[in-house]
VMD Tcl script that draws the C-alpha trace (Angstrom):
set ca {
  {0.05 0.25 0.07}
  {1.72 3.23 -0.89}
  {1.41 6.96 0.23}
  {-0.59 7.74 -2.70}
  {-3.00 5.29 -2.28}
  {-3.76 6.51 1.31}
  {-4.07 10.25 -0.03}
  {-6.65 9.47 -2.40}
  {-9.26 9.44 0.00}
  {-10.22 13.07 -0.11}
  {-10.21 12.86 -3.86}
  {-12.23 10.28 -3.48}
  {-14.68 11.51 -1.51}
  {-14.94 14.59 -3.23}
  {-15.78 12.54 -6.52}
  {-12.82 14.22 -8.60}
  {-10.98 10.75 -9.31}
  {-11.73 9.31 -12.61}
  {-13.58 6.13 -13.35}
  {-10.62 3.79 -13.35}
  {-8.77 5.57 -10.61}
  {-11.99 5.35 -8.36}
  {-12.59 1.99 -9.53}
  {-8.31 1.05 -8.22}
  {-8.92 3.03 -5.14}
  {-12.50 1.32 -3.85}
  {-10.24 -2.13 -4.53}
  {-7.81 -0.70 -2.26}
  {-10.42 0.27 0.50}
  {-11.68 -2.94 0.69}
  {-8.05 -4.06 2.23}
  {-7.19 -0.69 3.97}
  {-9.06 -0.42 7.27}
  {-7.08 2.88 7.32}
  {-8.60 4.33 4.55}
  {-12.01 3.08 5.33}
  {-11.88 4.66 8.19}
  {-10.48 8.19 7.19}
  {-13.30 8.13 4.49}
  {-15.63 7.78 7.38}
  {-14.28 10.62 9.45}
  {-14.42 12.87 5.08}
  {-18.29 12.57 4.88}
  {-19.31 15.45 7.24}
  {-16.12 17.95 5.05}
  {-17.48 16.44 1.91}
  {-21.26 18.08 2.80}
  {-19.11 21.45 3.45}
  {-17.44 21.49 0.48}
  {-20.44 20.26 -1.80}
  {-20.75 24.17 -2.47}
  {-17.19 24.91 -3.50}
  {-16.61 25.66 -7.14}
  {-14.08 24.01 -9.09}
  {-10.47 25.90 -7.71}
  {-11.42 24.83 -4.46}
  {-11.39 21.18 -5.52}
  {-8.18 21.18 -7.14}
  {-6.31 22.78 -4.13}
  {-7.91 19.93 -2.43}
  {-6.39 17.59 -4.27}
  {-2.90 19.65 -3.57}
  {-3.38 18.74 0.06}
  {-0.91 15.44 -0.17}
  {2.05 18.16 -0.88}
  {1.01 20.71 1.57}
  {-1.01 19.26 4.82}
  {-2.01 22.40 6.36}
  {-3.61 23.92 3.21}
  {-6.66 21.26 4.10}
  {-7.19 23.44 7.44}
  {-7.13 26.63 5.62}
  {-9.36 25.50 3.47}
  {-11.87 23.80 5.81}
  {-11.08 27.16 8.15}
  {-12.69 29.31 4.92}
  {-15.13 27.16 4.26}
  {-16.32 27.54 7.28}
  {-15.91 31.26 7.74}
  {-18.26 31.46 4.35}
  {-20.77 29.40 5.59}
  {-21.37 31.32 8.58}
  {-21.43 34.62 6.79}
  {-24.07 32.99 4.45}
  {-25.93 32.06 7.04}
  {-26.02 34.97 8.53}
  {-26.90 36.73 5.47}
  {-30.01 34.06 5.17}
  {-31.10 35.18 8.39}
  {-30.88 39.01 7.87}
  {-33.12 38.17 4.82}
  {-35.50 35.86 6.53}
  {-36.25 38.44 9.31}
  {-36.35 41.22 7.05}
  {-39.03 38.62 4.99}
  {-40.74 38.71 8.23}
  {-40.62 42.01 8.97}
  {-42.34 43.06 5.73}
  {-44.80 40.15 5.78}
  {-45.92 40.88 9.37}
  {-46.91 44.32 7.64}
  {-48.43 43.31 5.15}
  {-50.72 40.84 7.98}
  {-51.60 43.81 9.66}
  {-52.49 45.61 7.01}
  {-54.55 42.99 5.52}
  {-55.88 42.26 9.09}
  {-57.07 45.87 8.97}
  {-59.12 45.94 5.83}
  {-60.62 41.51 6.41}
  {-60.93 41.92 9.89}
  {-64.37 42.06 11.52}
  {-64.32 45.74 12.53}
  {-63.04 47.72 8.95}
  {-61.37 51.36 9.43}
  {-63.99 53.65 8.84}
  {-64.43 55.62 5.85}
  {-64.38 59.27 6.43}
  {-67.67 60.31 5.63}
  {-68.11 64.27 4.00}
  {-69.74 66.51 6.33}
  {-73.23 67.32 5.11}
  {-73.38 70.98 2.84}
  {-75.93 72.99 4.44}
  {-78.76 73.91 2.26}
  {-79.07 77.11 0.80}
  {-82.15 79.61 1.37}
  {-84.30 80.17 -1.31}
  {-86.05 83.39 -1.87}
  {-89.34 83.43 -0.99}
  {-91.86 83.00 -4.20}
  {-92.99 86.14 -5.04}
  {-96.74 86.12 -5.24}
  {-98.32 85.34 -8.55}
  {-101.89 85.63 -9.63}
  {-104.42 84.27 -7.61}
  {-107.84 82.03 -8.80}
  {-110.24 85.09 -9.69}
  {-114.09 84.41 -10.12}
  {-116.29 84.25 -7.01}
  {-114.93 84.88 -3.63}
  {-111.97 86.60 -5.54}
  {-108.61 87.12 -3.39}
  {-109.80 83.59 -1.38}
  {-107.80 83.45 1.84}
  {-105.43 85.34 0.11}
  {-104.67 88.24 3.29}
  {-103.71 92.38 2.64}
  {-102.89 95.02 4.78}
  {-106.16 97.09 5.03}
  {-109.98 96.89 4.58}
  {-111.24 95.38 1.49}
  {-113.57 96.74 -0.44}
  {-115.37 94.84 -3.49}
  {-117.08 96.08 -6.93}
  {-118.71 94.75 -9.76}
  {-119.28 96.75 -12.82}
  {-122.29 96.32 -14.15}
  {-121.80 97.42 -17.65}
  {-118.66 95.87 -18.36}
  {-118.97 92.77 -15.47}
  {-115.61 93.58 -14.50}
  {-114.80 92.68 -10.92}
  {-112.31 93.35 -8.09}
  {-111.10 93.49 -4.35}
  {-109.12 96.31 -2.86}
  {-107.82 96.67 -0.21}
  {-106.32 100.51 1.53}
  {-104.08 100.99 4.08}
  {-102.84 103.88 5.67}
  {-98.84 104.31 5.57}
  {-96.81 107.36 6.56}
  {-95.61 107.67 2.55}
  {-99.41 107.85 1.99}
  {-101.62 104.54 0.72}
  {-100.93 101.15 -0.03}
  {-102.95 99.65 -2.77}
  {-104.01 95.74 -3.45}
  {-105.79 95.26 -5.91}
  {-107.56 91.61 -7.39}
  {-108.97 91.58 -11.01}
  {-111.48 88.84 -12.48}
  {-114.23 88.81 -15.29}
  {-111.02 90.97 -17.08}
  {-111.30 90.63 -20.97}
  {-108.36 91.40 -23.48}
  {-106.19 91.72 -25.36}
  {-106.09 95.46 -23.45}
  {-103.99 98.19 -21.93}
  {-105.73 98.94 -18.93}
  {-104.24 101.49 -15.92}
  {-105.35 102.10 -12.24}
  {-106.73 105.57 -11.19}
  {-106.86 107.20 -8.02}
  {-109.10 110.35 -7.93}
  {-109.09 112.45 -4.97}
  {-111.59 114.20 -3.23}
  {-110.12 117.83 -4.34}
  {-111.22 116.37 -7.91}
  {-106.96 115.87 -8.52}
  {-106.42 112.28 -10.08}
  {-102.96 110.04 -9.82}
  {-102.08 107.34 -12.54}
  {-100.39 104.87 -9.83}
  {-100.00 101.77 -12.13}
  {-100.37 100.42 -16.05}
  {-100.64 96.63 -17.30}
  {-101.15 94.84 -20.67}
  {-104.09 92.46 -20.76}
  {-103.32 89.29 -23.16}
  {-105.99 88.26 -25.48}
  {-107.42 84.85 -23.19}
  {-107.56 88.08 -20.03}
  {-107.64 87.50 -16.18}
  {-110.48 85.83 -14.72}
  {-112.15 84.47 -17.82}
  {-113.38 81.05 -19.21}
  {-109.80 81.31 -21.28}
  {-108.02 81.93 -18.60}
  {-109.44 81.67 -15.02}
  {-106.46 83.08 -13.20}
  {-107.05 86.55 -11.82}
  {-105.06 89.26 -11.68}
  {-103.11 90.39 -8.44}
  {-101.04 93.68 -8.41}
  {-99.79 96.54 -5.81}
  {-99.53 99.90 -5.97}
  {-98.93 103.11 -3.95}
  {-99.97 107.27 -3.69}
  {-98.86 109.78 -1.94}
  {-102.25 110.91 -1.01}
  {-103.89 110.11 2.23}
  {-105.77 107.34 2.45}
  {-108.74 110.45 3.93}
  {-108.32 112.50 1.13}
  {-109.18 109.35 -1.71}
  {-112.69 109.38 -3.40}
  {-112.48 106.45 -5.54}
  {-109.78 104.08 -7.16}
  {-110.59 103.51 -10.81}
  {-109.39 100.64 -13.42}
  {-109.85 101.92 -16.79}
  {-109.21 100.49 -20.10}
  {-106.87 102.59 -22.84}
  {-107.43 102.30 -26.68}
  {-104.53 102.88 -29.04}
  {-105.69 106.61 -29.24}
  {-104.90 107.14 -25.39}
  {-108.49 107.86 -24.73}
  {-109.55 106.16 -21.11}
  {-112.63 104.10 -20.24}
  {-113.86 103.09 -16.91}
  {-113.78 99.00 -16.48}
  {-114.68 99.29 -12.53}
  {-114.70 101.35 -9.70}
  {-114.32 101.17 -6.14}
  {-115.80 104.70 -4.25}
  {-117.34 105.79 -0.54}
  {-113.77 105.06 0.58}
}
mol new
graphics top color blue
foreach p $ca { graphics top sphere $p radius 0.5 }
foreach p [lrange $ca 0 end-1] q [lrange $ca 1 end] { graphics top cylinder $p $q radius 0.2 }
display resetview
């Protein structure tokens, strides 16, 4: 048994022998208890060196000329393996942290109590202007339940059939007049005339009447309007609704007198 045969233990364990040398060493191994025992001790070393590249294996082949080379190689391998384990541990720890963060987020969304969704504050409603009074239904009982300031005065002209209710209220500036008209045919132009007790008069309002009129069969909605005069209520003799033709000539339609 030569020294070379004993030195083939490491090469055989690492699998670097060719087929012929490996067969020869196996024949030798069957009769050499020393090589068999050494091969058994090499098994852990082979596991440690499994990840070493070809250059490291070639270096191991040279250990027969430098016995200290194997020790230095093993020390380097152990150091490299420790560094690898440290890097693996750090990577595993980082993965645990990341996964734990994602798990916490997922638990927040998938748990029994999901995070509350912020709700927009209710927008305060914008106050709307009160609707302006429109024409009221005319006919019998003109004015209905509508309330106006002042005392009501009703009149129906026997010739024209126009009907009105007027409310006159004393004001600091004079007199306020509210007028409701029905049975007023059209088309025409009308005006409201205030006649004072001293025989003077004042036109306090004008308007147009459509062809369907106001408070008629064609248009059952009556006409509502307001006006004012500087004349005190005590000085007013009558208030008259007049029709004005194309030549500016006025004719009475309905008159409220005896105020």
